[in-house]
LOSEKE-593975 format. One record per residue (C-alpha): y, x, z; residue in one letter. Coordinates in steps of 0.25 Angstrom, whole numbers, padded with zeros to 4 digits, always signed. Layout:
<sites>
YXZA ...
</sites>
This chain:
<sites>
-0065-0035-0360M -0064-0024-0349A -0075-0013-0348K -0079-0005-0336F -0089+0006-0336E -0093+0014-0324V -0103+0025-0321E -0110+0025-0308I -0117+0037-0303P -0132+0035-0301N -0132+0038-0286S -0122+0027-0284T -0131+0017-0292I -0143+0021-0283E -0135+0019-0270R -0131+0005-0275L -0145+0002-0279D -0150+0005-0264K -0138-0004-0259F -0142-0018-0256S -0131-0028-0254V -0140-0038-0250K -0146-0029-0238D -0131-0026-0234M -0127-0041-0234V -0140-0045-0226D -0137-0034-0216E -0123-0038-0215M -0127-0053-0212L -0137-0049-0202S -0127-0040-0195G -0117-0051-0194A -0128-0061-0190A -0132-0052-0178K -0117-0051-0174A -0116-0066-0174V -0129-0068-0167L -0124-0059-0155E -0111-0067-0154N -0119-0080-0154V -0128-0075-0143R -0116-0070-0135S -0108-0083-0137N -0120-0092-0134M -0122-0085-0120R -0108-0090-0117K -0110-0104-0122S -0124-0107-0116F -0130-0106-0102K -0143-0102-0107T -0145-0096-0121T -0160-0092-0121R -0165-0103-0131S -0153-0102-0140L -0153-0086-0141E -0168-0087-0144K -0165-0096-0156N -0152-0089-0161L -0157-0082-0174K -0152-0075-0186I -0158-0079-0199T -0162-0069-0210N -0152-0066-0221V -0154-0076-0232Y -0149-0080-0246K -0141-0093-0247T -0146-0101-0259P -0133-0107-0262S -0125-0095-0265D -0135-0083-0264G -0127-0078-0252G -0133-0071-0240R -0133-0078-0226N -0138-0076-0212I -0138-0086-0200A -0137-0085-0185V -0141-0098-0179G -0150-0105-0169F -0164-0110-0173Y -0175-0117-0165G -0176-0125-0153Y -0174-0123-0138A -0187-0127-0132P -0182-0127-0118D -0172-0138-0122N -0181-0150-0125T -0178-0165-0125S -0184-0177-0131E -0176-0176-0143K -0180-0161-0145Y -0194-0159-0139P -0195-0145-0145A -0181-0141-0139G -0167-0143-0144K -0163-0136-0157P -0156-0123-0153V -0146-0125-0164P -0142-0139-0158L -0140-0133-0145I -0131-0122-0150A -0123-0131-0159M -0121-0141-0147A -0115-0129-0139R -0107-0124-0151E -0101-0138-0155Y -0103-0147-0143G -0110-0160-0143T -0106-0175-0144S -0112-0177-0130S -0102-0168-0123G -0107-0153-0124E -0094-0145-0126Q -0094-0135-0138K -0095-0121-0134K -0095-0113-0147P -0103-0100-0147F -0108-0099-0162L -0094-0100-0169R -0089-0089-0160K -0100-0080-0164S -0096-0078-0178F -0085-0067-0176K -0081-0064-0190K -0075-0050-0187P -0088-0046-0180E -0097-0051-0191I -0088-0044-0202E -0088-0031-0194A -0104-0031-0193V -0105-0034-0208M -0095-0024-0212Q -0102-0013-0204R -0115-0016-0211I -0108-0016-0225H -0101-0003-0222D -0115+0003-0218R -0121-0001-0231Y -0109+0004-0239I -0109+0017-0232G -0123+0019-0235E -0120+0016-0249L -0109+0026-0249N -0117+0037-0241D -0128+0038-0251E 
</sites>
């Protein structure tokens, strides 16, 4: 069996104790979600005539732990109802996620799809935001 011993200076151990990977991951997820949110808002304005009720109901959730694998997640999505869009079927107003998905994927009644959500997830942009936050945390760890 191989054996490995290393001596770490107390100052390094103290810096590592202050460093919270959970906080870094949560901030990285929040930063990425904010970038996606801005892209969704921008693309939404190109896809809809009026976006007032949609923008009001576009939200970012808190970072949460997934029960299945213990990972960390965050969601950007539409929540709630559009009270200015009532009908007999929807007396409280149409569900905003339904309105958004009808525009994103089209409908069987003939509304053409006009994707705006899928275009908002720009992998290089998201990775760049997350990398900046990561580098800041690692830089703080190295500066101490």
